[in-house]
C-alpha positions as CSV (number, residue, x, y, z in Angstrom):
1,X,6.1,-28.5,11.3
2,X,9.9,-27.3,11.8
3,X,9.6,-30.1,14.8
4,X,8.5,-32.6,12.7
5,X,11.4,-31.8,9.7
6,X,14.0,-32.0,13.0
7,X,12.7,-35.3,14.1
8,X,12.9,-36.4,10.1
9,X,16.1,-35.3,9.7
10,X,17.4,-36.9,13.0
11,X,15.9,-40.7,12.4
12,X,17.1,-40.3,8.7
13,X,20.4,-39.8,10.0
14,X,19.7,-43.0,12.3
15,X,18.1,-45.1,10.0
16,X,21.1,-44.0,7.5
17,X,23.7,-45.0,9.8
18,X,22.4,-48.5,10.8
19,X,22.0,-49.1,6.7
20,X,25.8,-48.6,6.9
21,X,26.4,-50.5,9.7
22,X,27.5,-47.5,12.0
23,X,25.2,-47.8,14.8
24,X,23.8,-51.1,15.0
25,X,20.7,-51.7,17.0
26,X,20.4,-55.2,19.0
27,X,16.6,-55.1,19.8
28,X,15.3,-55.2,15.8
29,X,11.8,-54.4,17.6
30,X,13.6,-50.6,18.1
31,X,14.8,-50.3,14.2
32,X,10.9,-51.4,13.0
33,X,10.0,-48.3,15.3
34,X,12.4,-46.0,14.0
35,X,11.1,-46.9,10.4
36,X,7.8,-46.4,11.4
37,X,8.4,-43.1,13.2
38,X,10.2,-41.8,9.5
39,X,7.3,-43.0,7.3
40,X,5.2,-41.5,10.0
41,X,7.2,-37.9,9.7
42,X,6.6,-38.5,6.1
43,X,2.9,-38.7,6.2
44,X,2.2,-35.6,8.2
45,X,4.7,-33.9,6.1
46,X,2.7,-35.0,3.2
47,X,-0.6,-33.5,4.6
48,X,0.6,-30.5,6.8
49,X,-1.7,-27.6,5.9
50,X,1.0,-25.0,6.0
51,X,4.4,-26.1,3.8
52,X,4.8,-28.3,0.9
53,X,4.5,-25.0,-1.6
54,X,7.4,-23.3,-3.9
55,X,7.3,-20.6,-6.3
56,X,9.9,-18.7,-8.3
57,X,9.9,-15.2,-9.1
58,X,12.1,-13.5,-12.0
59,X,12.6,-9.6,-11.9
60,X,13.7,-8.0,-14.6
61,X,15.6,-4.5,-12.9
62,X,17.3,-3.1,-15.8
63,X,17.1,0.5,-16.9
64,X,14.9,0.1,-19.8
65,X,12.3,-2.4,-17.8
66,X,8.8,-1.8,-16.6
67,X,6.5,1.7,-17.0
68,X,6.3,4.8,-14.6
69,X,3.4,4.1,-12.0
70,X,1.4,7.4,-11.9
71,X,2.5,10.1,-9.2
72,X,-1.3,9.9,-8.0
73,X,-1.5,6.4,-7.5
74,X,-2.3,5.8,-4.0
75,X,-4.8,8.3,-2.1
76,X,-7.2,8.8,0.6
77,X,-11.1,9.3,0.7
78,X,-12.5,11.3,2.9
79,X,-16.2,11.1,3.9
80,X,-18.5,13.2,7.2
81,X,-19.7,8.8,8.2
82,X,-19.0,7.4,11.3
83,X,-18.6,10.4,12.8
84,X,-15.1,10.6,10.9
85,X,-15.2,14.5,10.6
86,X,-17.4,15.5,13.3
87,X,-16.3,14.0,16.6
88,X,-13.4,12.9,14.8
89,X,-10.6,14.6,12.4
90,X,-12.1,17.7,13.0
91,X,-11.1,18.8,16.2
92,X,-14.1,20.7,17.8
93,X,-15.0,19.6,21.0
94,X,-18.5,20.6,21.0
95,X,-21.7,18.5,19.4
96,X,-24.0,20.8,18.3
97,X,-22.4,24.3,19.4
98,X,-25.2,26.3,17.6
99,X,-28.4,24.9,19.1
100,X,-29.4,23.9,15.6
101,X,-29.7,19.9,15.3
102,X,-32.3,18.6,13.4
103,X,-33.2,15.3,11.5
104,X,-35.1,12.2,11.9
105,X,-32.7,10.4,14.6
106,X,-31.8,14.2,15.9
107,X,-34.5,14.1,19.6
108,X,-34.3,17.8,19.3
109,X,-32.4,20.9,18.5
110,X,-31.1,20.9,22.4
111,X,-29.4,17.4,21.7
112,X,-27.1,16.5,23.2
113,X,-26.7,19.2,25.7
114,X,-28.5,18.2,28.6
115,X,-29.8,20.9,31.9
116,X,-28.0,21.0,35.1
117,X,-30.5,21.4,37.7
118,X,-34.1,21.1,38.1
119,X,-37.2,23.3,37.4
120,X,-38.6,25.5,38.7
121,X,-34.7,26.6,39.6
122,X,-34.1,26.5,35.7
123,X,-35.8,26.5,33.0
124,X,-34.0,25.8,29.5
125,X,-35.5,26.4,25.6
126,X,-34.8,27.3,22.3
127,X,-36.2,30.4,20.6
128,X,-35.3,32.1,17.5
129,X,-33.3,35.5,18.4
130,X,-29.8,34.6,17.3
131,X,-27.5,37.4,16.1
132,X,-26.8,35.0,13.2
133,X,-29.1,35.4,10.2
134,X,-28.5,31.9,8.9
135,X,-28.5,30.0,12.6
136,X,-31.6,31.7,13.9
137,X,-31.7,29.2,17.2
138,X,-30.5,30.5,20.3
139,X,-30.5,29.0,23.5
140,X,-32.7,30.9,26.3
141,X,-31.7,30.0,30.0
142,X,-34.0,31.3,32.6
143,X,-32.3,31.0,36.0
144,X,-34.9,31.9,39.1
145,X,-32.4,30.7,42.1
146,X,-29.3,32.5,43.1
147,X,-26.7,31.8,46.4
148,X,-29.3,32.5,49.1
149,X,-32.2,29.6,47.6
150,X,-32.1,26.8,45.7
151,X,-29.4,27.0,43.0
152,X,-26.6,23.9,43.4
153,X,-23.5,24.6,45.0
154,X,-21.7,25.3,41.3
155,X,-25.1,27.0,40.1
156,X,-27.3,25.8,37.2
157,X,-26.8,25.6,33.8
158,X,-26.1,23.5,30.6
159,X,-23.6,20.5,30.1
160,X,-22.1,19.5,26.5
161,X,-20.9,16.0,26.7
162,X,-19.3,16.3,23.3
163,X,-19.3,13.1,21.4
164,X,-18.9,10.4,23.4
165,X,-16.9,12.5,25.7
166,X,-14.4,15.7,25.3
167,X,-10.5,14.2,25.7
168,X,-9.4,16.9,28.5
169,X,-5.6,16.2,29.2
170,X,-3.8,17.8,31.8
171,X,-1.6,20.4,30.7
172,X,-3.0,21.3,27.4
173,X,-4.7,24.5,26.4
174,X,-8.3,24.7,25.1
175,X,-10.0,27.9,23.9
176,X,-14.0,28.1,24.3
177,X,-15.8,30.9,22.8
178,X,-19.4,31.3,22.8
179,X,-22.2,34.1,22.2
180,X,-24.1,35.6,25.2
181,X,-26.3,38.3,26.5
182,X,-28.6,38.6,29.2
183,X,-31.6,40.8,30.9
184,X,-29.1,41.1,33.7
185,X,-25.4,41.7,34.5
186,X,-23.2,38.5,33.2
187,X,-22.2,36.2,35.7
188,X,-21.0,32.7,34.6
189,X,-18.7,30.1,35.0
190,X,-17.4,27.5,32.2
191,X,-15.5,25.0,33.1
192,X,-14.3,21.3,31.7
193,X,-16.1,18.5,34.3
194,X,-14.7,15.1,34.3
195,X,-16.8,12.5,34.7
196,X,-16.4,12.0,38.6
197,X,-17.4,15.8,38.5
198,X,-14.4,17.1,39.4
199,X,-13.6,20.7,37.5
200,X,-10.4,19.9,35.1
201,X,-10.1,23.6,34.3
202,X,-12.6,26.8,34.7
203,X,-12.9,30.4,34.1
204,X,-15.1,33.5,35.5
205,X,-16.7,35.5,33.1
206,X,-18.7,38.7,34.6
207,X,-19.2,41.9,33.4
208,X,-19.1,41.3,29.7
209,X,-19.6,44.9,27.9
210,X,-21.4,48.0,29.3
211,X,-24.7,46.9,27.9
212,X,-25.5,42.9,28.5
213,X,-28.4,43.0,26.6
214,X,-26.4,43.0,23.5
215,X,-25.0,39.8,22.3
216,X,-21.0,40.1,22.8
217,X,-18.6,37.5,21.9
218,X,-16.5,35.6,24.8
219,X,-13.3,33.8,24.4
220,X,-11.3,32.0,27.0
221,X,-8.2,29.7,27.2
222,X,-8.6,27.0,29.8
223,X,-5.6,25.0,30.9
224,X,-6.1,21.8,32.1
225,X,-5.4,20.8,35.6
226,X,-6.0,16.8,35.5
227,X,-6.4,14.4,32.7
228,X,-10.3,13.1,32.1
229,X,-10.9,11.3,28.7
230,X,-14.8,11.8,28.7
231,X,-14.9,14.7,30.0
232,X,-18.3,17.5,29.4
233,X,-18.0,21.3,29.2
234,X,-20.3,23.2,31.4
235,X,-21.5,26.8,31.7
236,X,-23.5,27.5,35.0
237,X,-25.0,30.5,36.7
238,X,-25.7,31.5,40.0
239,X,-27.7,34.6,39.8
240,X,-31.3,35.4,38.8
241,X,-32.1,36.7,35.3
242,X,-32.7,35.1,31.9
243,X,-29.2,34.1,29.4
244,X,-29.2,33.5,26.1
245,X,-26.4,31.7,24.8
246,X,-25.0,30.6,21.3
247,X,-22.5,29.1,19.2
248,X,-21.0,27.6,21.9
249,X,-17.3,26.2,20.4
250,X,-13.9,24.0,22.3
251,X,-10.9,23.6,20.5
252,X,-7.6,22.3,21.3
253,X,-4.8,24.6,21.1
254,X,-3.0,21.8,19.7
255,X,-4.7,20.9,16.5
256,X,-2.4,20.5,13.1
257,X,-0.5,24.8,12.2
258,X,-4.0,26.0,13.9
259,X,-5.8,24.3,11.1
260,X,-8.2,22.7,13.1
261,X,-7.1,19.1,12.5
262,X,-6.9,16.6,15.8
263,X,-3.3,15.9,15.8
264,X,-3.1,12.4,16.1
265,X,-5.7,11.7,13.5
266,X,-4.4,13.8,10.9
267,X,-0.6,12.0,11.6
268,X,-2.0,8.7,10.7
269,X,-3.3,10.4,7.0
270,X,-0.1,11.7,6.7
271,X,1.9,8.7,7.4
272,X,0.1,7.1,4.2
273,X,1.8,9.9,1.9
274,X,-1.6,10.0,0.0
275,X,-1.3,11.9,-3.3
276,X,-4.9,12.6,-3.6
277,X,-7.5,13.6,-1.3
278,X,-11.1,12.6,-2.8
279,X,-13.9,14.5,-0.9
280,X,-16.6,15.2,0.8
281,X,-18.1,11.8,-0.1
282,X,-19.0,9.5,-1.0
283,X,-23.0,9.4,0.1
284,X,-23.1,12.1,1.9
285,X,-22.5,14.4,-1.4
286,X,-25.8,13.2,-2.8
287,X,-28.0,13.0,0.4
288,X,-31.4,10.8,0.5
289,X,-33.2,13.9,-0.4
290,X,-31.6,16.5,-2.0
291,X,-32.1,19.3,0.6
292,X,-29.2,17.1,3.0
293,X,-27.0,16.7,0.6
294,X,-23.9,18.3,1.1
295,X,-23.9,22.4,0.2
296,X,-20.6,23.8,-0.2
297,X,-21.5,27.1,0.3
298,X,-23.1,26.6,3.6
299,X,-20.1,25.2,5.1
300,X,-17.7,28.3,4.2
301,X,-17.1,31.5,6.0
302,X,-17.1,32.2,9.7
303,X,-17.9,29.0,11.7
304,X,-20.3,31.0,13.5
305,X,-22.7,31.7,10.1
306,X,-22.4,27.7,9.1
307,X,-26.1,26.4,10.1
308,X,-24.9,22.9,9.5
309,X,-27.1,20.1,8.6
310,X,-28.8,16.6,9.2
311,X,-26.7,14.1,7.2
312,X,-29.7,11.8,6.2
313,X,-27.1,8.9,4.5
314,X,-25.5,8.3,8.1
315,X,-28.2,9.6,10.3
316,X,-26.6,12.4,12.3
317,X,-26.1,16.2,12.5
318,X,-22.9,17.9,11.7
319,X,-22.3,21.4,12.3
320,X,-20.2,22.1,8.9
321,X,-16.9,22.9,11.2
322,X,-15.3,20.7,8.2
323,X,-16.5,22.1,5.2
324,X,-15.5,22.4,1.7
325,X,-12.7,24.8,2.7
326,X,-11.3,22.5,5.4
327,X,-11.2,19.7,2.7
328,X,-8.9,21.9,0.5
329,X,-6.7,23.0,3.4
330,X,-6.6,19.1,4.6
331,X,-5.0,17.9,1.2
332,X,-2.8,21.0,0.9
333,X,-1.4,20.1,4.5
334,X,-1.2,16.1,3.4
335,X,0.8,17.7,0.0
336,X,-1.8,15.6,-1.8
337,X,-4.1,16.9,-4.8
338,X,-7.5,17.5,-4.0
339,X,-10.7,15.6,-5.9
340,X,-14.0,17.7,-5.0
341,X,-16.9,15.4,-5.6
342,X,-20.0,17.4,-5.8
343,X,-23.9,17.4,-6.5
344,X,-24.8,16.5,-9.9
345,X,-28.7,16.8,-9.1
346,X,-29.3,13.4,-7.9
347,X,-29.9,11.9,-4.7
348,X,-30.8,8.2,-3.4
349,X,-34.6,9.2,-3.8
350,X,-34.6,12.3,-5.8
351,X,-33.3,13.4,-9.5
352,X,-33.3,17.0,-11.6
353,X,-33.5,16.3,-15.0
354,X,-31.2,18.1,-17.6
355,X,-34.0,20.6,-18.4
356,X,-33.6,22.0,-14.3
357,X,-30.1,21.2,-13.9
358,X,-28.4,25.1,-14.4
359,X,-28.8,25.8,-10.7
360,X,-26.6,22.8,-10.1
361,X,-24.0,23.6,-12.9
362,X,-23.5,27.0,-11.7
363,X,-22.8,25.8,-8.5
364,X,-20.1,23.6,-9.6
365,X,-18.8,26.4,-11.6
366,X,-18.9,28.5,-8.1
367,X,-17.2,26.3,-6.3
368,X,-14.2,25.9,-8.6
369,X,-13.8,29.9,-8.6
370,X,-14.0,29.4,-4.7
371,X,-11.2,26.8,-4.7
372,X,-9.1,28.8,-7.6
373,X,-10.3,31.8,-8.3
374,X,-9.0,35.1,-7.9
375,X,-9.2,37.1,-4.3
376,X,-10.6,39.8,-5.9
377,X,-13.5,37.6,-7.1
378,X,-16.7,37.0,-5.8
379,X,-16.0,33.3,-4.2
380,X,-12.5,33.8,-4.3
381,X,-12.7,37.1,-1.8
382,X,-14.8,34.3,0.7
383,X,-11.6,32.4,0.5
384,X,-9.3,34.8,0.7
385,X,-11.1,36.2,3.6
386,X,-10.5,32.9,5.5
387,X,-6.7,33.2,5.3
388,X,-5.8,31.5,2.2
389,X,-5.9,34.3,-0.9
390,X,-3.6,32.0,-3.0
391,X,-5.8,29.6,-4.7
392,X,-5.8,25.3,-3.9
393,X,-4.3,23.8,-6.3
394,X,-7.6,22.1,-7.0
395,X,-7.1,19.7,-10.3
396,X,-9.6,16.8,-10.5
397,X,-13.9,17.1,-10.5
398,X,-15.6,14.3,-10.1
399,X,-19.4,14.6,-11.4
400,X,-21.7,13.1,-8.8
401,X,-21.2,9.8,-7.2
402,X,-22.1,6.0,-8.3
403,X,-24.9,7.6,-9.7
404,X,-24.4,6.1,-13.3
405,X,-26.1,2.8,-12.5
406,X,-29.5,1.1,-12.8
407,X,-32.3,3.2,-13.5
408,X,-30.3,6.7,-12.4
409,X,-28.3,6.2,-16.3
410,X,-30.6,8.1,-18.4
411,X,-30.6,11.2,-15.8
412,X,-26.8,10.7,-15.3
413,X,-25.7,10.8,-18.9
414,X,-28.3,13.7,-19.4
415,X,-26.8,16.0,-16.4
416,X,-23.5,15.1,-16.9
417,X,-22.5,16.4,-20.7
418,X,-24.0,19.5,-19.3
419,X,-21.6,19.7,-16.3
420,X,-18.9,18.6,-18.5
421,X,-19.0,21.2,-21.3
422,X,-19.8,24.2,-18.9
423,X,-16.7,23.5,-16.8
424,X,-14.4,23.0,-19.8
425,X,-15.2,25.9,-21.3
426,X,-14.0,28.0,-18.5
427,X,-11.6,25.9,-16.8
428,X,-10.0,23.6,-19.8
429,X,-7.2,22.2,-17.8
430,X,-9.4,20.6,-15.0
431,X,-9.6,16.9,-15.1
432,X,-13.3,15.3,-15.0
433,X,-14.4,12.3,-13.4
434,X,-17.4,10.2,-15.1
435,X,-19.3,7.8,-12.4
436,X,-19.8,5.9,-15.6
437,X,-17.4,2.5,-15.5
438,X,-15.3,2.1,-18.4
439,X,-13.1,-1.1,-17.7
440,X,-15.7,-3.4,-19.5
441,X,-17.2,-1.0,-22.4
442,X,-16.1,2.2,-23.7
443,X,-18.1,5.4,-22.4
444,X,-20.5,6.9,-24.5
445,X,-19.4,10.7,-23.3
446,X,-15.9,12.3,-22.9
447,X,-14.0,12.2,-19.7
448,X,-10.5,12.2,-18.5
449,X,-10.9,9.7,-15.6
450,X,-13.8,7.2,-14.9
451,X,-15.1,6.2,-11.2
452,X,-14.5,2.5,-10.2
453,X,-15.8,1.2,-7.0
454,X,-15.8,-2.0,-5.7
455,X,-16.7,-4.0,-2.4
456,X,-16.1,-7.5,-2.5
457,X,-17.5,-10.1,-0.5
458,X,-15.2,-12.7,0.0
459,X,-11.7,-12.3,0.4
460,X,-10.8,-14.8,-2.6
461,X,-13.2,-12.2,-5.1
462,X,-11.3,-9.1,-3.8
463,X,-7.8,-11.1,-4.4
464,X,-8.4,-11.2,-8.0
465,X,-10.4,-8.2,-8.9
466,X,-7.6,-6.4,-10.6
467,X,-8.1,-8.5,-13.4
468,X,-11.1,-6.3,-14.4
469,X,-8.6,-4.4,-15.9
470,X,-6.1,-6.7,-17.7
471,X,-8.3,-6.5,-20.5
472,X,-9.4,-3.1,-19.9
473,X,-8.9,-0.3,-23.3
474,X,-5.3,0.9,-23.0
475,X,-6.8,4.1,-25.0
476,X,-9.3,6.5,-23.7
477,X,-9.7,7.7,-20.2
478,X,-8.2,6.1,-17.3
479,X,-9.8,4.8,-13.9
480,X,-9.7,6.2,-10.9
481,X,-10.5,3.3,-8.1
482,X,-12.2,5.6,-5.8
483,X,-13.7,3.1,-3.3
484,X,-12.4,-0.3,-3.0
485,X,-12.5,-2.9,0.1
486,X,-13.4,-6.4,1.6
487,X,-16.2,-6.3,4.0
488,X,-18.8,-9.2,5.3
489,X,-17.8,-12.0,7.0
490,X,-14.0,-12.4,5.9
491,X,-13.3,-8.7,6.9
492,X,-14.8,-8.5,10.2
493,X,-14.3,-5.2,11.6
494,X,-10.5,-5.3,9.8
495,X,-9.2,-8.6,9.6
496,X,-5.2,-9.7,8.7
497,X,-7.2,-12.0,5.9
498,X,-8.9,-9.0,4.6
499,X,-5.5,-6.9,4.1
500,X,-3.6,-9.9,2.7
501,X,-7.0,-10.3,0.1
502,X,-6.2,-6.2,-0.6
503,X,-3.0,-6.5,-1.4
504,X,-3.7,-9.2,-4.1
505,X,-5.9,-6.4,-5.6
506,X,-3.7,-3.4,-5.2
507,X,-0.7,-5.7,-6.7
508,X,-2.8,-5.8,-9.5
509,X,-3.9,-2.7,-9.8
510,X,0.5,-1.9,-9.9
511,X,0.6,-4.4,-12.9
512,X,-2.5,-2.0,-14.6
513,X,-1.5,1.3,-13.6
514,X,-0.8,2.0,-17.3
515,X,-5.1,2.5,-17.0
516,X,-5.0,3.2,-12.9
517,X,-4.1,6.3,-12.0
518,X,-5.5,6.7,-8.8
519,X,-6.6,4.4,-5.6
520,X,-8.5,5.0,-2.3
521,X,-9.2,2.4,0.3
522,X,-12.6,3.1,1.5
523,X,-13.7,4.7,4.2
524,X,-11.0,6.0,5.9
525,X,-12.6,6.7,9.7
526,X,-14.5,5.3,12.0
527,X,-15.3,6.6,15.5
528,X,-15.9,3.3,17.5
529,X,-19.2,4.9,19.2
530,X,-21.1,5.0,15.6
531,X,-19.8,2.5,13.3
532,X,-22.4,2.9,10.2
533,X,-19.8,0.9,7.7
534,X,-17.4,-1.6,8.6
535,X,-14.1,-1.9,8.4
536,X,-13.0,1.2,8.1
537,X,-8.8,1.6,7.9
538,X,-8.3,4.3,11.3
539,X,-10.3,3.6,14.0
540,X,-11.0,6.0,17.1
541,X,-12.5,7.4,20.2
542,X,-12.1,10.7,22.1
543,X,-8.3,10.1,22.9
544,X,-7.0,6.8,21.0
545,X,-7.0,5.0,17.6
546,X,-5.2,2.2,16.1
547,X,-4.8,1.3,12.1
548,X,-6.6,-2.1,10.7
549,X,-4.2,-4.6,8.9
550,X,-5.9,-3.0,6.1
551,X,-4.1,0.7,7.1
552,X,-0.8,-1.1,7.4
553,X,-1.3,-2.8,3.8
554,X,-1.7,0.6,2.4
555,X,1.6,1.6,3.9
556,X,3.2,-0.7,2.3
557,X,2.2,0.5,-0.8
558,X,3.0,4.3,-0.7
559,X,5.8,4.1,-2.3
560,X,4.5,3.0,-5.0
561,X,3.2,6.4,-6.2
562,X,5.6,7.9,-9.1
563,X,7.6,4.5,-9.0
564,X,9.0,2.2,-11.9
565,X,7.2,-1.1,-12.2
566,X,9.3,-3.6,-13.2
567,X,8.8,-6.7,-15.2
568,X,8.5,-9.8,-13.6
569,X,7.4,-13.4,-14.3
570,X,6.1,-15.7,-11.2
571,X,6.3,-19.2,-11.7
572,X,3.6,-20.8,-9.3
573,X,1.1,-23.1,-9.2
574,X,-0.6,-21.4,-6.4
575,X,-3.8,-19.1,-7.4
576,X,-3.9,-17.1,-4.5
577,X,-0.1,-15.6,-4.8
578,X,0.6,-12.6,-6.1
579,X,3.7,-10.6,-6.3
580,X,5.1,-7.2,-8.2
581,X,8.5,-5.7,-7.9
582,X,9.1,-1.8,-8.2
583,X,12.2,0.7,-8.2
584,X,12.4,4.5,-6.8
585,X,14.9,6.5,-5.6
586,X,14.6,7.8,-1.8
587,X,13.8,11.4,-1.2
588,X,15.9,11.6,1.7
589,X,19.5,9.9,0.8
590,X,19.0,9.4,-3.3
591,X,19.6,5.7,-2.8
592,X,17.8,3.1,-5.3
593,X,15.6,0.9,-3.7
594,X,14.2,-2.0,-5.0
595,X,11.0,-3.3,-3.7
596,X,9.6,-6.9,-4.2
597,X,5.8,-7.1,-2.5
598,X,4.6,-11.1,-2.3
599,X,0.8,-11.8,-1.1
600,X,-0.1,-15.1,-0.2
601,X,-3.7,-15.9,0.7
602,X,-3.5,-19.5,1.1
603,X,-2.9,-21.1,4.5
604,X,0.1,-23.0,3.0
605,X,3.8,-21.6,3.5
606,X,5.5,-20.9,0.4
607,X,9.2,-20.9,-0.6
608,X,9.8,-18.9,-3.4
609,X,13.2,-18.2,-5.2
610,X,13.7,-14.7,-6.0
611,X,16.1,-13.8,-9.2
612,X,16.7,-10.3,-9.8
613,X,18.2,-10.1,-13.4
614,X,19.2,-6.9,-15.8
615,X,21.4,-5.4,-13.2
616,X,25.1,-4.3,-14.0
617,X,27.6,-6.7,-12.3
618,X,29.3,-4.0,-10.0
619,X,25.7,-3.4,-8.5
620,X,25.4,-5.2,-5.1
621,X,22.7,-5.1,-2.5
622,X,24.1,-3.0,1.0
623,X,21.2,-3.6,2.4
624,X,17.9,-6.0,2.9
625,X,15.0,-5.3,4.8
626,X,12.1,-7.8,5.0
627,X,8.8,-6.6,6.4
628,X,6.0,-9.3,7.2
629,X,2.3,-8.6,7.6
630,X,1.1,-11.4,9.6
631,X,-0.7,-13.3,12.4
632,X,-1.2,-16.1,14.2
633,X,-4.9,-16.2,13.0
634,X,-6.2,-14.8,9.5
635,X,-9.3,-13.4,11.4
636,X,-7.2,-11.3,13.8
637,X,-7.9,-7.6,14.6
638,X,-6.4,-5.1,16.1
639,X,-8.0,-3.4,18.9
640,X,-7.9,-0.3,21.3
641,X,-6.4,-3.5,24.0
642,X,-4.2,-4.6,21.2
643,X,-3.6,-1.9,18.5
644,X,-0.4,-4.0,17.4
645,X,-1.7,-7.1,17.2
646,X,-1.6,-7.0,13.2
647,X,1.3,-5.1,12.2
648,X,4.4,-4.9,9.9
649,X,7.4,-6.0,11.3
650,X,11.0,-5.8,10.1
651,X,13.9,-7.8,10.1
652,X,17.4,-7.7,8.2
653,X,18.6,-10.4,5.8
654,X,22.3,-10.4,5.6
655,X,24.5,-11.1,2.6
656,X,21.7,-10.9,0.4
657,X,22.4,-11.6,-3.5
658,X,21.0,-11.6,-6.7
659,X,19.4,-14.9,-6.4
660,X,17.5,-15.6,-2.8
661,X,15.3,-18.3,-1.4
662,X,13.1,-17.0,1.5
663,X,10.0,-18.1,3.0
664,X,7.0,-16.8,2.6
665,X,4.2,-17.4,6.0
666,X,0.6,-18.3,5.3
667,X,-1.7,-15.6,4.7
668,X,1.0,-12.8,4.8
669,X,2.1,-9.8,2.6
670,X,5.8,-9.7,2.3
671,X,7.6,-6.9,1.4
672,X,11.8,-7.0,0.7
673,X,13.2,-3.6,0.1
674,X,16.8,-4.4,-1.4
675,X,19.2,-0.6,-1.2
676,X,21.5,-0.5,-4.2
């Protein structure tokens, strides 16, 4: 269209000169053609789908204008879904380290371990002779060959592929731990092996302890000499005898602060600067049946004593390496307030009524004691034994997940008050979140906040959904938008269109931040090998990671937490244009920054006049940075091959004043940062 504009201008000048007889055409046909082309340009411009809209945004930036957005506004939500933790953020490389795996979609308690060698050279089975009382399974490996008989050159044994391959990188170190006993002396080799069969690192283990028949803990640090992103861990033997193995672990040494979090995935979350961290679910907290719900007491203490459990909602086994303690630790590492979601006696197929709810109430109280109790208390002492004597900063609890709906409403509203009263009696300062939505009608029970979930099926619905809060009560509990996203066709696996639609939603939530305290996108992570839900903000495999456009959108809103929301008026005829303005002081140098965000869901560009009022005459802008999130196609997505296809792009605008005219691209989110 810019070419048409240029041709239009040139033709207009030529025709004007002709009319003024500054330039004459001897051939009338040429003049007629010029007029026809001029008319054609006008017609093309009139029907061009990407041009023609105008709007005006007036911002009151005076000190008395606006309202404070809650410090807790932007957060993240972690759920064990899509192998977000096991095989993801939790850096454990071994899948099913205790040979305890079970569940409908789990082939056997040995899965995914594989046997190296064939019968009769080796016979592998599972028995219940483990040294760990809560994890009775151990692997029994009968070796019937040696160097002089039918053993393979490197021996026979077992191999673990991890979670679709272990990322082993040259020069990096990995701690391998396992427990072993044997009828004979110990003669084993532990190795990382690449997809081509080459050894990346290995260590020989022999003569562990005087009495090999007693369980012993073996620890080795292996340094890789080569890189292979899809490796496996092998434990092999070359001598006859029976060997038992249990609790086999392999962890990279470069996890965040040694806390077990995969560094690149942790960094992706940290860059969002979340103020709250909701965990561990989600439907994962509920389970399809109660026995498969997340049970926090089974996930604390030494990792060897954690049995693990089958997450029947998302159909995979987890060793519970990422447990209750790790969730609290991750929140602390992110400098975010943890929000613990616990089961309230309701699963997807089973419910416990109020007459039998007391064990669940006590379980919640014990969980609070674990998080914030004295290091000498029963549960606080376990936290202290795990290396954290100081209490975690637990201030928020959510009673259940999505349980105040349909036929569950009477059960939930019967159980909830029992939890509320019991918790407030002991911990009056804890903020309690109900599952019942109060955006349209008042609650029938006390609460500090209420949960609000929304997954839109169309971009237009998502863009306008925050209007739910335009008419919400300004008194009573505030909203926690703990799950939101655009899904289905418009969203794909994470499209630009979805991000722009969600920008309209977030701008609407900013405007209603007097009644909306916290906001979380969902889900946060997906291992691309197990996409149970899509889209997800952060996509990864064994060694690489990227953010979808919605991830980059969240980064544009991270400074909203604790900022001042400025009053503004948007004058436009477009129902798919939204804008907001906030201001804050930089934590780096104390500079005052005014940020304007404009979301344009339309396929037409917009010329918008931005007028900033209320500033003192002496105030000027030292720098104006324009950041644009857009692409050539609204359905564009990022990928491993093109991780930066749809990412924000920055540019500087020179000589910015208090009134500027700016171009807003079709289907885009544009941010303007004014440094004052």
